[in-house]
Each structure stands twice: as C-alpha cells, then as structure tokens.
C-alpha positions in Angstrom: 83.4 102.7 128.8 84.2 103.8 125.2 86.6 101.8 123.0 90.1 103.2 122.4 90.7 104.9 119.0 92.9 103.1 116.6 96.4 104.3 116.6 96.8 104.2 112.8 94.3 104.6 109.9 95.1 104.3 106.2 93.5 106.5 103.5 94.1 107.0 99.8 96.3 110.1 98.9 94.3 112.6 97.0 97.5 113.5 95.0 98.9 110.3 93.9 96.3 107.6 95.0 98.8 105.7 97.2 97.7 104.5 100.7 98.8 106.7 103.3 98.9 105.7 107.0 97.8 108.5 109.5 98.9 108.3 113.3 96.8 109.3 116.2 98.2 112.5 117.5 98.8 112.9 121.3 97.2 116.3 121.8 94.5 115.8 124.0 93.3 113.4 126.8 89.6 114.2 126.3 87.3 112.1 124.2 85.8 115.0 122.2 88.4 114.6 119.3 90.9 112.2 118.1 93.0 114.0 115.4 95.3 112.0 113.1 98.0 113.2 110.7 100.4 111.7 108.3 102.6 112.3 105.2 102.5 110.4 101.8 105.6 109.4 100.1 104.7 112.1 97.6 104.8 114.8 100.2 101.0 115.4 100.6 100.0 116.0 104.2 97.0 114.0 105.2 94.8 114.8 108.2 91.7 113.3 109.6 89.8 113.5 113.0 87.0 111.9 114.7 84.8 113.1 117.6 82.9 116.5 118.3 81.8 118.1 115.0 83.0 121.5 115.9 86.3 120.4 117.3 86.9 118.2 114.1 86.1 121.1 111.7 88.5 123.4 113.6 91.3 120.9 113.3 90.7 120.2 109.7 90.6 123.9 108.9 93.5 125.1 110.9 97.0 125.7 109.2 99.4 122.9 109.8 101.1 122.9 113.2 98.8 125.6 114.7 95.9 123.8 116.1 95.5 123.0 119.9 92.5 121.8 121.7 91.5 123.6 124.9 88.5 123.4 127.3 87.0 126.6 128.4 
C-alpha cells in the first residue's frame, strides 16, 4: 500500500522569495497525480504536482482553473 501524499508542501515564491504553502487539491481519487496549489502573500499562484509524468505536465501547463483529470 502506497503512503498517503502530504496535505501541505512548502516552497519558496519565485516572485518575492517568501515561503508559500501549497495544499493538496481534491480533484482525483486515483494515484497517478497529486496536484497542489496555493497563493503567496504577494499574489503569485504556486502549483506543484507529483505522480505520472504526462498528467503532471498537463496540470502544470494548463491555465488556472481549467485542469481536470479523466480516465479514458
């Protein structure tokens, strides 16, 4: 059984250098991708994901708010 992903991760903001906490998004019950998102105090949106390389790339390249994960 795989370990559960962390609910929060912390990164350094690329704009202002302050720490930003990103939260695990509840978008998929599958284990291929665990997407995270958060907003820095300076207003910069931070996104991160772990999992399947193609699903992660699609998430990070998608415009904000338009990404969904589906099985075909």
